mmCIF file of the protein (N, C-alpha, C, O) and its ligand, coordinates in Angstrom:
data_MODEL
# 
_entry.id   MODEL 
# 
loop_
_entity.id 
_entity.type 
_entity.pdbx_number_of_molecules 
1 polymer     1 
2 non-polymer 1 
# 
_entity_poly.entity_id                      1 
_entity_poly.type                           'polypeptide(L)' 
_entity_poly.nstd_linkage                   no 
_entity_poly.nstd_monomer                   no 
_entity_poly.pdbx_seq_one_letter_code       MPLSPVAAKRIFQDVWVCMRCNAKNRSSRGKKPGKCRKCNSHKLRQKKKGKKKSA 
_entity_poly.pdbx_seq_one_letter_code_can   MPLSPVAAKRIFQDVWVCMRCNAKNRSSRGKKPGKCRKCNSHKLRQKKKGKKKSA 
_entity_poly.pdbx_strand_id                 A 
# 
loop_
_entity_poly_seq.entity_id 
_entity_poly_seq.num 
_entity_poly_seq.mon_id 
_entity_poly_seq.hetero 
1 1  MET n 
1 2  PRO n 
1 3  LEU n 
1 4  SER n 
1 5  PRO n 
1 6  VAL n 
1 7  ALA n 
1 8  ALA n 
1 9  LYS n 
1 10 ARG n 
1 11 ILE n 
1 12 PHE n 
1 13 GLN n 
1 14 ASP n 
1 15 VAL n 
1 16 TRP n 
1 17 VAL n 
1 18 CYS n 
1 19 MET n 
1 20 ARG n 
1 21 CYS n 
1 22 ASN n 
1 23 ALA n 
1 24 LYS n 
1 25 ASN n 
1 26 ARG n 
1 27 SER n 
1 28 SER n 
1 29 ARG n 
1 30 GLY n 
1 31 LYS n 
1 32 LYS n 
1 33 PRO n 
1 34 GLY n 
1 35 LYS n 
1 36 CYS n 
1 37 ARG n 
1 38 LYS n 
1 39 CYS n 
1 40 ASN n 
1 41 SER n 
1 42 HIS n 
1 43 LYS n 
1 44 LEU n 
1 45 ARG n 
1 46 GLN n 
1 47 LYS n 
1 48 LYS n 
1 49 LYS n 
1 50 GLY n 
1 51 LYS n 
1 52 LYS n 
1 53 LYS n 
1 54 SER n 
1 55 ALA n 
# 
loop_
_struct_asym.id 
_struct_asym.entity_id 
A 1 
B 2 
# 
loop_
_chem_comp.id 
_chem_comp.type 
_chem_comp.mon_nstd_flag 
ALA 'L-peptide linking' y 
ARG 'L-peptide linking' y 
ASN 'L-peptide linking' y 
ASP 'L-peptide linking' y 
CYS 'L-peptide linking' y 
GLN 'L-peptide linking' y 
GLY 'peptide linking'   y 
HIS 'L-peptide linking' y 
ILE 'L-peptide linking' y 
LEU 'L-peptide linking' y 
LYS 'L-peptide linking' y 
MET 'L-peptide linking' y 
PHE 'L-peptide linking' y 
PRO 'L-peptide linking' y 
SER 'L-peptide linking' y 
TRP 'L-peptide linking' y 
VAL 'L-peptide linking' y 
ZN  non-polymer         . 
# 
_pdbx_entity_nonpoly.entity_id   2 
_pdbx_entity_nonpoly.name        ? 
_pdbx_entity_nonpoly.comp_id     ZN 
# 
_pdbx_nonpoly_scheme.asym_id         B 
_pdbx_nonpoly_scheme.entity_id       2 
_pdbx_nonpoly_scheme.mon_id          ZN 
_pdbx_nonpoly_scheme.ndb_seq_num     1 
_pdbx_nonpoly_scheme.pdb_seq_num     101 
_pdbx_nonpoly_scheme.auth_seq_num    101 
_pdbx_nonpoly_scheme.pdb_mon_id      ZN 
_pdbx_nonpoly_scheme.auth_mon_id     ZN 
_pdbx_nonpoly_scheme.pdb_strand_id   A 
_pdbx_nonpoly_scheme.pdb_ins_code    . 
# 
loop_
_atom_site.group_PDB 
_atom_site.id 
_atom_site.type_symbol 
_atom_site.label_atom_id 
_atom_site.label_alt_id 
_atom_site.label_comp_id 
_atom_site.label_asym_id 
_atom_site.label_entity_id 
_atom_site.label_seq_id 
_atom_site.pdbx_PDB_ins_code 
_atom_site.Cartn_x 
_atom_site.Cartn_y 
_atom_site.Cartn_z 
_atom_site.occupancy 
_atom_site.B_iso_or_equiv 
_atom_site.pdbx_formal_charge 
_atom_site.auth_seq_id 
_atom_site.auth_comp_id 
_atom_site.auth_asym_id 
_atom_site.auth_atom_id 
_atom_site.pdbx_PDB_model_num 
ATOM   1   N  N  . MET A 1 1  ? 32.717 83.092 -71.080 1.00 0.00 ? 1   MET A N  1 
ATOM   2   C  CA . MET A 1 1  ? 32.288 82.014 -71.973 1.00 0.00 ? 1   MET A CA 1 
ATOM   3   C  C  . MET A 1 1  ? 32.394 80.675 -71.246 1.00 0.00 ? 1   MET A C  1 
ATOM   4   O  O  . MET A 1 1  ? 33.481 80.294 -70.812 1.00 0.00 ? 1   MET A O  1 
ATOM   5   N  N  . PRO A 1 2  ? 31.294 79.968 -71.111 1.00 0.00 ? 2   PRO A N  1 
ATOM   6   C  CA . PRO A 1 2  ? 31.355 78.693 -70.389 1.00 0.00 ? 2   PRO A CA 1 
ATOM   7   C  C  . PRO A 1 2  ? 32.034 77.623 -71.228 1.00 0.00 ? 2   PRO A C  1 
ATOM   8   O  O  . PRO A 1 2  ? 31.971 77.628 -72.457 1.00 0.00 ? 2   PRO A O  1 
ATOM   9   N  N  . LEU A 1 3  ? 32.672 76.723 -70.535 1.00 0.00 ? 3   LEU A N  1 
ATOM   10  C  CA . LEU A 1 3  ? 33.320 75.623 -71.234 1.00 0.00 ? 3   LEU A CA 1 
ATOM   11  C  C  . LEU A 1 3  ? 32.259 74.677 -71.778 1.00 0.00 ? 3   LEU A C  1 
ATOM   12  O  O  . LEU A 1 3  ? 31.239 74.430 -71.135 1.00 0.00 ? 3   LEU A O  1 
ATOM   13  N  N  . SER A 1 4  ? 32.506 74.172 -72.933 1.00 0.00 ? 4   SER A N  1 
ATOM   14  C  CA . SER A 1 4  ? 31.595 73.162 -73.445 1.00 0.00 ? 4   SER A CA 1 
ATOM   15  C  C  . SER A 1 4  ? 31.815 71.878 -72.645 1.00 0.00 ? 4   SER A C  1 
ATOM   16  O  O  . SER A 1 4  ? 32.915 71.633 -72.150 1.00 0.00 ? 4   SER A O  1 
ATOM   17  N  N  . PRO A 1 5  ? 30.777 71.068 -72.522 1.00 0.00 ? 5   PRO A N  1 
ATOM   18  C  CA . PRO A 1 5  ? 30.907 69.836 -71.735 1.00 0.00 ? 5   PRO A CA 1 
ATOM   19  C  C  . PRO A 1 5  ? 32.039 68.956 -72.243 1.00 0.00 ? 5   PRO A C  1 
ATOM   20  O  O  . PRO A 1 5  ? 32.716 68.280 -71.468 1.00 0.00 ? 5   PRO A O  1 
ATOM   21  N  N  . VAL A 1 6  ? 32.230 68.976 -73.528 1.00 0.00 ? 6   VAL A N  1 
ATOM   22  C  CA . VAL A 1 6  ? 33.288 68.142 -74.106 1.00 0.00 ? 6   VAL A CA 1 
ATOM   23  C  C  . VAL A 1 6  ? 34.654 68.641 -73.653 1.00 0.00 ? 6   VAL A C  1 
ATOM   24  O  O  . VAL A 1 6  ? 35.521 67.863 -73.255 1.00 0.00 ? 6   VAL A O  1 
ATOM   25  N  N  . ALA A 1 7  ? 34.822 69.937 -73.722 1.00 0.00 ? 7   ALA A N  1 
ATOM   26  C  CA . ALA A 1 7  ? 36.102 70.501 -73.323 1.00 0.00 ? 7   ALA A CA 1 
ATOM   27  C  C  . ALA A 1 7  ? 36.321 70.302 -71.828 1.00 0.00 ? 7   ALA A C  1 
ATOM   28  O  O  . ALA A 1 7  ? 37.426 69.984 -71.387 1.00 0.00 ? 7   ALA A O  1 
ATOM   29  N  N  . ALA A 1 8  ? 35.265 70.491 -71.062 1.00 0.00 ? 8   ALA A N  1 
ATOM   30  C  CA . ALA A 1 8  ? 35.388 70.328 -69.623 1.00 0.00 ? 8   ALA A CA 1 
ATOM   31  C  C  . ALA A 1 8  ? 35.782 68.899 -69.296 1.00 0.00 ? 8   ALA A C  1 
ATOM   32  O  O  . ALA A 1 8  ? 36.609 68.658 -68.416 1.00 0.00 ? 8   ALA A O  1 
ATOM   33  N  N  . LYS A 1 9  ? 35.195 67.967 -70.001 1.00 0.00 ? 9   LYS A N  1 
ATOM   34  C  CA . LYS A 1 9  ? 35.523 66.569 -69.773 1.00 0.00 ? 9   LYS A CA 1 
ATOM   35  C  C  . LYS A 1 9  ? 36.981 66.309 -70.073 1.00 0.00 ? 9   LYS A C  1 
ATOM   36  O  O  . LYS A 1 9  ? 37.696 65.640 -69.326 1.00 0.00 ? 9   LYS A O  1 
ATOM   37  N  N  . ARG A 1 10 ? 37.393 66.866 -71.199 1.00 0.00 ? 10  ARG A N  1 
ATOM   38  C  CA . ARG A 1 10 ? 38.760 66.623 -71.623 1.00 0.00 ? 10  ARG A CA 1 
ATOM   39  C  C  . ARG A 1 10 ? 39.721 67.207 -70.603 1.00 0.00 ? 10  ARG A C  1 
ATOM   40  O  O  . ARG A 1 10 ? 40.754 66.617 -70.283 1.00 0.00 ? 10  ARG A O  1 
ATOM   41  N  N  . ILE A 1 11 ? 39.362 68.362 -70.108 1.00 0.00 ? 11  ILE A N  1 
ATOM   42  C  CA . ILE A 1 11 ? 40.276 69.043 -69.216 1.00 0.00 ? 11  ILE A CA 1 
ATOM   43  C  C  . ILE A 1 11 ? 40.258 68.430 -67.828 1.00 0.00 ? 11  ILE A C  1 
ATOM   44  O  O  . ILE A 1 11 ? 41.307 68.246 -67.210 1.00 0.00 ? 11  ILE A O  1 
ATOM   45  N  N  . PHE A 1 12 ? 39.059 68.112 -67.335 1.00 0.00 ? 12  PHE A N  1 
ATOM   46  C  CA . PHE A 1 12 ? 38.985 67.717 -65.932 1.00 0.00 ? 12  PHE A CA 1 
ATOM   47  C  C  . PHE A 1 12 ? 38.921 66.216 -65.725 1.00 0.00 ? 12  PHE A C  1 
ATOM   48  O  O  . PHE A 1 12 ? 39.477 65.684 -64.765 1.00 0.00 ? 12  PHE A O  1 
ATOM   49  N  N  . GLN A 1 13 ? 38.242 65.545 -66.627 1.00 0.00 ? 13  GLN A N  1 
ATOM   50  C  CA . GLN A 1 13 ? 38.015 64.139 -66.345 1.00 0.00 ? 13  GLN A CA 1 
ATOM   51  C  C  . GLN A 1 13 ? 39.249 63.300 -66.619 1.00 0.00 ? 13  GLN A C  1 
ATOM   52  O  O  . GLN A 1 13 ? 39.498 62.303 -65.941 1.00 0.00 ? 13  GLN A O  1 
ATOM   53  N  N  . ASP A 1 14 ? 39.999 63.702 -67.593 1.00 0.00 ? 14  ASP A N  1 
ATOM   54  C  CA . ASP A 1 14 ? 41.105 62.846 -67.999 1.00 0.00 ? 14  ASP A CA 1 
ATOM   55  C  C  . ASP A 1 14 ? 42.435 63.278 -67.416 1.00 0.00 ? 14  ASP A C  1 
ATOM   56  O  O  . ASP A 1 14 ? 43.494 62.784 -67.803 1.00 0.00 ? 14  ASP A O  1 
ATOM   57  N  N  . VAL A 1 15 ? 42.361 64.197 -66.493 1.00 0.00 ? 15  VAL A N  1 
ATOM   58  C  CA . VAL A 1 15 ? 43.613 64.659 -65.908 1.00 0.00 ? 15  VAL A CA 1 
ATOM   59  C  C  . VAL A 1 15 ? 43.702 64.229 -64.454 1.00 0.00 ? 15  VAL A C  1 
ATOM   60  O  O  . VAL A 1 15 ? 42.781 64.439 -63.665 1.00 0.00 ? 15  VAL A O  1 
ATOM   61  N  N  . TRP A 1 16 ? 44.802 63.641 -64.130 1.00 0.00 ? 16  TRP A N  1 
ATOM   62  C  CA . TRP A 1 16 ? 45.037 63.198 -62.763 1.00 0.00 ? 16  TRP A CA 1 
ATOM   63  C  C  . TRP A 1 16 ? 46.243 63.945 -62.220 1.00 0.00 ? 16  TRP A C  1 
ATOM   64  O  O  . TRP A 1 16 ? 47.229 64.173 -62.921 1.00 0.00 ? 16  TRP A O  1 
ATOM   65  N  N  . VAL A 1 17 ? 46.139 64.311 -60.975 1.00 0.00 ? 17  VAL A N  1 
ATOM   66  C  CA . VAL A 1 17 ? 47.217 65.069 -60.377 1.00 0.00 ? 17  VAL A CA 1 
ATOM   67  C  C  . VAL A 1 17 ? 47.906 64.211 -59.328 1.00 0.00 ? 17  VAL A C  1 
ATOM   68  O  O  . VAL A 1 17 ? 47.267 63.612 -58.462 1.00 0.00 ? 17  VAL A O  1 
ATOM   69  N  N  . CYS A 1 18 ? 49.205 64.171 -59.432 1.00 0.00 ? 18  CYS A N  1 
ATOM   70  C  CA . CYS A 1 18 ? 49.976 63.404 -58.471 1.00 0.00 ? 18  CYS A CA 1 
ATOM   71  C  C  . CYS A 1 18 ? 49.953 64.116 -57.125 1.00 0.00 ? 18  CYS A C  1 
ATOM   72  O  O  . CYS A 1 18 ? 50.168 65.325 -57.043 1.00 0.00 ? 18  CYS A O  1 
ATOM   73  N  N  . MET A 1 19 ? 49.690 63.349 -56.076 1.00 0.00 ? 19  MET A N  1 
ATOM   74  C  CA . MET A 1 19 ? 49.629 63.961 -54.760 1.00 0.00 ? 19  MET A CA 1 
ATOM   75  C  C  . MET A 1 19 ? 51.007 64.093 -54.146 1.00 0.00 ? 19  MET A C  1 
ATOM   76  O  O  . MET A 1 19 ? 51.164 64.663 -53.066 1.00 0.00 ? 19  MET A O  1 
ATOM   77  N  N  . ARG A 1 20 ? 51.980 63.578 -54.818 1.00 0.00 ? 20  ARG A N  1 
ATOM   78  C  CA . ARG A 1 20 ? 53.326 63.658 -54.291 1.00 0.00 ? 20  ARG A CA 1 
ATOM   79  C  C  . ARG A 1 20 ? 54.083 64.821 -54.923 1.00 0.00 ? 20  ARG A C  1 
ATOM   80  O  O  . ARG A 1 20 ? 54.713 65.620 -54.230 1.00 0.00 ? 20  ARG A O  1 
ATOM   81  N  N  . CYS A 1 21 ? 54.010 64.900 -56.250 1.00 0.00 ? 21  CYS A N  1 
ATOM   82  C  CA . CYS A 1 21 ? 54.789 65.947 -56.902 1.00 0.00 ? 21  CYS A CA 1 
ATOM   83  C  C  . CYS A 1 21 ? 53.899 66.907 -57.690 1.00 0.00 ? 21  CYS A C  1 
ATOM   84  O  O  . CYS A 1 21 ? 54.388 67.833 -58.337 1.00 0.00 ? 21  CYS A O  1 
ATOM   85  N  N  . ASN A 1 22 ? 52.586 66.675 -57.627 1.00 0.00 ? 22  ASN A N  1 
ATOM   86  C  CA . ASN A 1 22 ? 51.624 67.565 -58.266 1.00 0.00 ? 22  ASN A CA 1 
ATOM   87  C  C  . ASN A 1 22 ? 51.744 67.620 -59.784 1.00 0.00 ? 22  ASN A C  1 
ATOM   88  O  O  . ASN A 1 22 ? 51.265 68.559 -60.420 1.00 0.00 ? 22  ASN A O  1 
ATOM   89  N  N  . ALA A 1 23 ? 52.367 66.637 -60.340 1.00 0.00 ? 23  ALA A N  1 
ATOM   90  C  CA . ALA A 1 23 ? 52.434 66.606 -61.788 1.00 0.00 ? 23  ALA A CA 1 
ATOM   91  C  C  . ALA A 1 23 ? 51.085 66.198 -62.338 1.00 0.00 ? 23  ALA A C  1 
ATOM   92  O  O  . ALA A 1 23 ? 50.373 65.380 -61.756 1.00 0.00 ? 23  ALA A O  1 
ATOM   93  N  N  . LYS A 1 24 ? 50.752 66.785 -63.468 1.00 0.00 ? 24  LYS A N  1 
ATOM   94  C  CA . LYS A 1 24 ? 49.493 66.397 -64.097 1.00 0.00 ? 24  LYS A CA 1 
ATOM   95  C  C  . LYS A 1 24 ? 49.748 65.242 -65.027 1.00 0.00 ? 24  LYS A C  1 
ATOM   96  O  O  . LYS A 1 24 ? 50.680 65.249 -65.830 1.00 0.00 ? 24  LYS A O  1 
ATOM   97  N  N  . ASN A 1 25 ? 48.902 64.257 -64.898 1.00 0.00 ? 25  ASN A N  1 
ATOM   98  C  CA . ASN A 1 25 ? 49.024 63.097 -65.754 1.00 0.00 ? 25  ASN A CA 1 
ATOM   99  C  C  . ASN A 1 25 ? 47.755 62.946 -66.567 1.00 0.00 ? 25  ASN A C  1 
ATOM   100 O  O  . ASN A 1 25 ? 46.658 62.818 -66.023 1.00 0.00 ? 25  ASN A O  1 
ATOM   101 N  N  . ARG A 1 26 ? 47.920 62.964 -67.851 1.00 0.00 ? 26  ARG A N  1 
ATOM   102 C  CA . ARG A 1 26 ? 46.750 62.787 -68.683 1.00 0.00 ? 26  ARG A CA 1 
ATOM   103 C  C  . ARG A 1 26 ? 46.525 61.308 -68.927 1.00 0.00 ? 26  ARG A C  1 
ATOM   104 O  O  . ARG A 1 26 ? 47.472 60.532 -69.055 1.00 0.00 ? 26  ARG A O  1 
ATOM   105 N  N  . SER A 1 27 ? 45.279 60.936 -68.988 1.00 0.00 ? 27  SER A N  1 
ATOM   106 C  CA . SER A 1 27 ? 44.964 59.543 -69.243 1.00 0.00 ? 27  SER A CA 1 
ATOM   107 C  C  . SER A 1 27 ? 43.934 59.463 -70.346 1.00 0.00 ? 27  SER A C  1 
ATOM   108 O  O  . SER A 1 27 ? 43.294 60.452 -70.701 1.00 0.00 ? 27  SER A O  1 
ATOM   109 N  N  . SER A 1 28 ? 43.793 58.297 -70.865 1.00 0.00 ? 28  SER A N  1 
ATOM   110 C  CA . SER A 1 28 ? 42.714 58.125 -71.819 1.00 0.00 ? 28  SER A CA 1 
ATOM   111 C  C  . SER A 1 28 ? 41.402 58.105 -71.053 1.00 0.00 ? 28  SER A C  1 
ATOM   112 O  O  . SER A 1 28 ? 41.374 57.851 -69.849 1.00 0.00 ? 28  SER A O  1 
ATOM   113 N  N  . ARG A 1 29 ? 40.343 58.369 -71.750 1.00 0.00 ? 29  ARG A N  1 
ATOM   114 C  CA . ARG A 1 29 ? 39.076 58.616 -71.086 1.00 0.00 ? 29  ARG A CA 1 
ATOM   115 C  C  . ARG A 1 29 ? 38.640 57.466 -70.179 1.00 0.00 ? 29  ARG A C  1 
ATOM   116 O  O  . ARG A 1 29 ? 38.666 56.300 -70.573 1.00 0.00 ? 29  ARG A O  1 
ATOM   117 N  N  . GLY A 1 30 ? 38.250 57.810 -68.994 1.00 0.00 ? 30  GLY A N  1 
ATOM   118 C  CA . GLY A 1 30 ? 37.716 56.817 -68.078 1.00 0.00 ? 30  GLY A CA 1 
ATOM   119 C  C  . GLY A 1 30 ? 38.764 55.886 -67.504 1.00 0.00 ? 30  GLY A C  1 
ATOM   120 O  O  . GLY A 1 30 ? 38.458 54.901 -66.832 1.00 0.00 ? 30  GLY A O  1 
ATOM   121 N  N  . LYS A 1 31 ? 40.004 56.226 -67.789 1.00 0.00 ? 31  LYS A N  1 
ATOM   122 C  CA . LYS A 1 31 ? 41.067 55.344 -67.322 1.00 0.00 ? 31  LYS A CA 1 
ATOM   123 C  C  . LYS A 1 31 ? 41.984 56.096 -66.382 1.00 0.00 ? 31  LYS A C  1 
ATOM   124 O  O  . LYS A 1 31 ? 42.355 57.242 -66.638 1.00 0.00 ? 31  LYS A O  1 
ATOM   125 N  N  . LYS A 1 32 ? 42.338 55.454 -65.313 1.00 0.00 ? 32  LYS A N  1 
ATOM   126 C  CA . LYS A 1 32 ? 43.258 56.087 -64.382 1.00 0.00 ? 32  LYS A CA 1 
ATOM   127 C  C  . LYS A 1 32 ? 44.671 55.655 -64.732 1.00 0.00 ? 32  LYS A C  1 
ATOM   128 O  O  . LYS A 1 32 ? 44.937 54.468 -64.920 1.00 0.00 ? 32  LYS A O  1 
ATOM   129 N  N  . PRO A 1 33 ? 45.562 56.605 -64.817 1.00 0.00 ? 33  PRO A N  1 
ATOM   130 C  CA . PRO A 1 33 ? 46.942 56.217 -65.096 1.00 0.00 ? 33  PRO A CA 1 
ATOM   131 C  C  . PRO A 1 33 ? 47.486 55.398 -63.939 1.00 0.00 ? 33  PRO A C  1 
ATOM   132 O  O  . PRO A 1 33 ? 47.187 55.669 -62.775 1.00 0.00 ? 33  PRO A O  1 
ATOM   133 N  N  . GLY A 1 34 ? 48.259 54.429 -64.258 1.00 0.00 ? 34  GLY A N  1 
ATOM   134 C  CA . GLY A 1 34 ? 48.771 53.532 -63.227 1.00 0.00 ? 34  GLY A CA 1 
ATOM   135 C  C  . GLY A 1 34 ? 49.648 54.252 -62.228 1.00 0.00 ? 34  GLY A C  1 
ATOM   136 O  O  . GLY A 1 34 ? 49.618 53.961 -61.033 1.00 0.00 ? 34  GLY A O  1 
ATOM   137 N  N  . LYS A 1 35 ? 50.417 55.180 -62.720 1.00 0.00 ? 35  LYS A N  1 
ATOM   138 C  CA . LYS A 1 35 ? 51.341 55.866 -61.825 1.00 0.00 ? 35  LYS A CA 1 
ATOM   139 C  C  . LYS A 1 35 ? 51.741 57.194 -62.424 1.00 0.00 ? 35  LYS A C  1 
ATOM   140 O  O  . LYS A 1 35 ? 51.527 57.462 -63.606 1.00 0.00 ? 35  LYS A O  1 
ATOM   141 N  N  . CYS A 1 36 ? 52.318 58.004 -61.591 1.00 0.00 ? 36  CYS A N  1 
ATOM   142 C  CA . CYS A 1 36 ? 52.768 59.313 -62.021 1.00 0.00 ? 36  CYS A CA 1 
ATOM   143 C  C  . CYS A 1 36 ? 53.915 59.171 -63.006 1.00 0.00 ? 36  CYS A C  1 
ATOM   144 O  O  . CYS A 1 36 ? 54.807 58.340 -62.834 1.00 0.00 ? 36  CYS A O  1 
ATOM   145 N  N  . ARG A 1 37 ? 53.874 59.993 -64.033 1.00 0.00 ? 37  ARG A N  1 
ATOM   146 C  CA . ARG A 1 37 ? 54.909 59.888 -65.060 1.00 0.00 ? 37  ARG A CA 1 
ATOM   147 C  C  . ARG A 1 37 ? 56.229 60.464 -64.564 1.00 0.00 ? 37  ARG A C  1 
ATOM   148 O  O  . ARG A 1 37 ? 57.289 60.206 -65.136 1.00 0.00 ? 37  ARG A O  1 
ATOM   149 N  N  . LYS A 1 38 ? 56.150 61.232 -63.511 1.00 0.00 ? 38  LYS A N  1 
ATOM   150 C  CA . LYS A 1 38 ? 57.357 61.903 -63.034 1.00 0.00 ? 38  LYS A CA 1 
ATOM   151 C  C  . LYS A 1 38 ? 58.034 61.130 -61.909 1.00 0.00 ? 38  LYS A C  1 
ATOM   152 O  O  . LYS A 1 38 ? 59.227 60.830 -61.971 1.00 0.00 ? 38  LYS A O  1 
ATOM   153 N  N  . CYS A 1 39 ? 57.250 60.813 -60.881 1.00 0.00 ? 39  CYS A N  1 
ATOM   154 C  CA . CYS A 1 39 ? 57.866 60.212 -59.702 1.00 0.00 ? 39  CYS A CA 1 
ATOM   155 C  C  . CYS A 1 39 ? 57.390 58.781 -59.479 1.00 0.00 ? 39  CYS A C  1 
ATOM   156 O  O  . CYS A 1 39 ? 57.764 58.143 -58.495 1.00 0.00 ? 39  CYS A O  1 
ATOM   157 N  N  . ASN A 1 40 ? 56.566 58.282 -60.395 1.00 0.00 ? 40  ASN A N  1 
ATOM   158 C  CA . ASN A 1 40 ? 56.078 56.908 -60.309 1.00 0.00 ? 40  ASN A CA 1 
ATOM   159 C  C  . ASN A 1 40 ? 55.241 56.630 -59.077 1.00 0.00 ? 40  ASN A C  1 
ATOM   160 O  O  . ASN A 1 40 ? 55.050 55.476 -58.693 1.00 0.00 ? 40  ASN A O  1 
ATOM   161 N  N  . SER A 1 41 ? 54.745 57.682 -58.462 1.00 0.00 ? 41  SER A N  1 
ATOM   162 C  CA . SER A 1 41 ? 53.870 57.486 -57.315 1.00 0.00 ? 41  SER A CA 1 
ATOM   163 C  C  . SER A 1 41 ? 52.517 56.970 -57.787 1.00 0.00 ? 41  SER A C  1 
ATOM   164 O  O  . SER A 1 41 ? 52.060 57.282 -58.887 1.00 0.00 ? 41  SER A O  1 
ATOM   165 N  N  . HIS A 1 42 ? 51.897 56.183 -56.939 1.00 0.00 ? 42  HIS A N  1 
ATOM   166 C  CA . HIS A 1 42 ? 50.575 55.675 -57.302 1.00 0.00 ? 42  HIS A CA 1 
ATOM   167 C  C  . HIS A 1 42 ? 49.465 56.535 -56.723 1.00 0.00 ? 42  HIS A C  1 
ATOM   168 O  O  . HIS A 1 42 ? 48.280 56.287 -56.946 1.00 0.00 ? 42  HIS A O  1 
ATOM   169 N  N  . LYS A 1 43 ? 49.865 57.529 -55.989 1.00 0.00 ? 43  LYS A N  1 
ATOM   170 C  CA . LYS A 1 43 ? 48.854 58.379 -55.379 1.00 0.00 ? 43  LYS A CA 1 
ATOM   171 C  C  . LYS A 1 43 ? 48.448 59.471 -56.346 1.00 0.00 ? 43  LYS A C  1 
ATOM   172 O  O  . LYS A 1 43 ? 49.123 60.489 -56.501 1.00 0.00 ? 43  LYS A O  1 
ATOM   173 N  N  . LEU A 1 44 ? 47.334 59.227 -56.982 1.00 0.00 ? 44  LEU A N  1 
ATOM   174 C  CA . LEU A 1 44 ? 46.857 60.204 -57.946 1.00 0.00 ? 44  LEU A CA 1 
ATOM   175 C  C  . LEU A 1 44 ? 45.431 60.584 -57.592 1.00 0.00 ? 44  LEU A C  1 
ATOM   176 O  O  . LEU A 1 44 ? 44.635 59.756 -57.150 1.00 0.00 ? 44  LEU A O  1 
ATOM   177 N  N  . ARG A 1 45 ? 45.141 61.816 -57.791 1.00 0.00 ? 45  ARG A N  1 
ATOM   178 C  CA . ARG A 1 45 ? 43.759 62.239 -57.613 1.00 0.00 ? 45  ARG A CA 1 
ATOM   179 C  C  . ARG A 1 45 ? 43.293 62.883 -58.895 1.00 0.00 ? 45  ARG A C  1 
ATOM   180 O  O  . ARG A 1 45 ? 44.076 63.389 -59.698 1.00 0.00 ? 45  ARG A O  1 
ATOM   181 N  N  . GLN A 1 46 ? 41.971 62.843 -59.054 1.00 0.00 ? 46  GLN A N  1 
ATOM   182 C  CA . GLN A 1 46 ? 41.429 63.441 -60.250 1.00 0.00 ? 46  GLN A CA 1 
ATOM   183 C  C  . GLN A 1 46 ? 41.382 64.953 -60.069 1.00 0.00 ? 46  GLN A C  1 
ATOM   184 O  O  . GLN A 1 46 ? 41.064 65.470 -58.998 1.00 0.00 ? 46  GLN A O  1 
ATOM   185 N  N  . LYS A 1 47 ? 41.700 65.613 -61.119 1.00 0.00 ? 47  LYS A N  1 
ATOM   186 C  CA . LYS A 1 47 ? 41.671 67.062 -61.068 1.00 0.00 ? 47  LYS A CA 1 
ATOM   187 C  C  . LYS A 1 47 ? 40.244 67.540 -60.883 1.00 0.00 ? 47  LYS A C  1 
ATOM   188 O  O  . LYS A 1 47 ? 39.318 67.099 -61.565 1.00 0.00 ? 47  LYS A O  1 
ATOM   189 N  N  . LYS A 1 48 ? 40.099 68.443 -59.953 1.00 0.00 ? 48  LYS A N  1 
ATOM   190 C  CA . LYS A 1 48 ? 38.740 68.880 -59.635 1.00 0.00 ? 48  LYS A CA 1 
ATOM   191 C  C  . LYS A 1 48 ? 38.316 70.008 -60.538 1.00 0.00 ? 48  LYS A C  1 
ATOM   192 O  O  . LYS A 1 48 ? 39.116 70.800 -61.038 1.00 0.00 ? 48  LYS A O  1 
ATOM   193 N  N  . LYS A 1 49 ? 37.031 70.038 -60.717 1.00 0.00 ? 49  LYS A N  1 
ATOM   194 C  CA . LYS A 1 49 ? 36.451 71.103 -61.495 1.00 0.00 ? 49  LYS A CA 1 
ATOM   195 C  C  . LYS A 1 49 ? 36.463 72.361 -60.642 1.00 0.00 ? 49  LYS A C  1 
ATOM   196 O  O  . LYS A 1 49 ? 35.651 72.513 -59.730 1.00 0.00 ? 49  LYS A O  1 
ATOM   197 N  N  . GLY A 1 50 ? 37.354 73.225 -60.933 1.00 0.00 ? 50  GLY A N  1 
ATOM   198 C  CA . GLY A 1 50 ? 37.438 74.409 -60.097 1.00 0.00 ? 50  GLY A CA 1 
ATOM   199 C  C  . GLY A 1 50 ? 36.443 75.459 -60.527 1.00 0.00 ? 50  GLY A C  1 
ATOM   200 O  O  . GLY A 1 50 ? 36.362 75.833 -61.697 1.00 0.00 ? 50  GLY A O  1 
ATOM   201 N  N  . LYS A 1 51 ? 35.700 75.918 -59.566 1.00 0.00 ? 51  LYS A N  1 
ATOM   202 C  CA . LYS A 1 51 ? 34.782 77.005 -59.889 1.00 0.00 ? 51  LYS A CA 1 
ATOM   203 C  C  . LYS A 1 51 ? 35.459 78.322 -59.583 1.00 0.00 ? 51  LYS A C  1 
ATOM   204 O  O  . LYS A 1 51 ? 36.001 78.537 -58.499 1.00 0.00 ? 51  LYS A O  1 
ATOM   205 N  N  . LYS A 1 52 ? 35.411 79.157 -60.530 1.00 0.00 ? 52  LYS A N  1 
ATOM   206 C  CA . LYS A 1 52 ? 36.085 80.440 -60.344 1.00 0.00 ? 52  LYS A CA 1 
ATOM   207 C  C  . LYS A 1 52 ? 35.290 81.307 -59.388 1.00 0.00 ? 52  LYS A C  1 
ATOM   208 O  O  . LYS A 1 52 ? 34.085 81.507 -59.538 1.00 0.00 ? 52  LYS A O  1 
ATOM   209 N  N  . LYS A 1 53 ? 35.995 81.802 -58.421 1.00 0.00 ? 53  LYS A N  1 
ATOM   210 C  CA . LYS A 1 53 ? 35.327 82.679 -57.469 1.00 0.00 ? 53  LYS A CA 1 
ATOM   211 C  C  . LYS A 1 53 ? 35.316 84.099 -58.014 1.00 0.00 ? 53  LYS A C  1 
ATOM   212 O  O  . LYS A 1 53 ? 36.296 84.583 -58.581 1.00 0.00 ? 53  LYS A O  1 
ATOM   213 N  N  . SER A 1 54 ? 34.224 84.718 -57.832 1.00 0.00 ? 54  SER A N  1 
ATOM   214 C  CA . SER A 1 54 ? 34.181 86.124 -58.242 1.00 0.00 ? 54  SER A CA 1 
ATOM   215 C  C  . SER A 1 54 ? 34.571 86.985 -57.048 1.00 0.00 ? 54  SER A C  1 
ATOM   216 O  O  . SER A 1 54 ? 33.991 86.900 -55.966 1.00 0.00 ? 54  SER A O  1 
ATOM   217 N  N  . ALA A 1 55 ? 35.545 87.788 -57.285 1.00 0.00 ? 55  ALA A N  1 
ATOM   218 C  CA . ALA A 1 55 ? 36.093 88.662 -56.244 1.00 0.00 ? 55  ALA A CA 1 
ATOM   219 C  C  . ALA A 1 55 ? 36.539 87.775 -55.127 1.00 0.00 ? 55  ALA A C  1 
ATOM   220 O  O  . ALA A 1 55 ? 37.043 88.262 -54.116 1.00 0.00 ? 55  ALA A O  1 
HETATM 221 ZN ZN . ZN  B 2 .  ? 54.406 62.388 -59.090 1.00 0.00 2 101 ZN  A ZN 1 
# 
């Protein structure tokens, strides 16, 4: 079952992953969180849309 665009957006667009501790940080739409909630690092990347590999 494919993800609906809305769900995909919610899951991928608003989630930022800390590059230091890999914590996921949720943000409001279109907004980047200022810092990691766990380690206060400013190095955050957006969670990528992972395509599932078959086999
Ligand atoms: Zn962190």
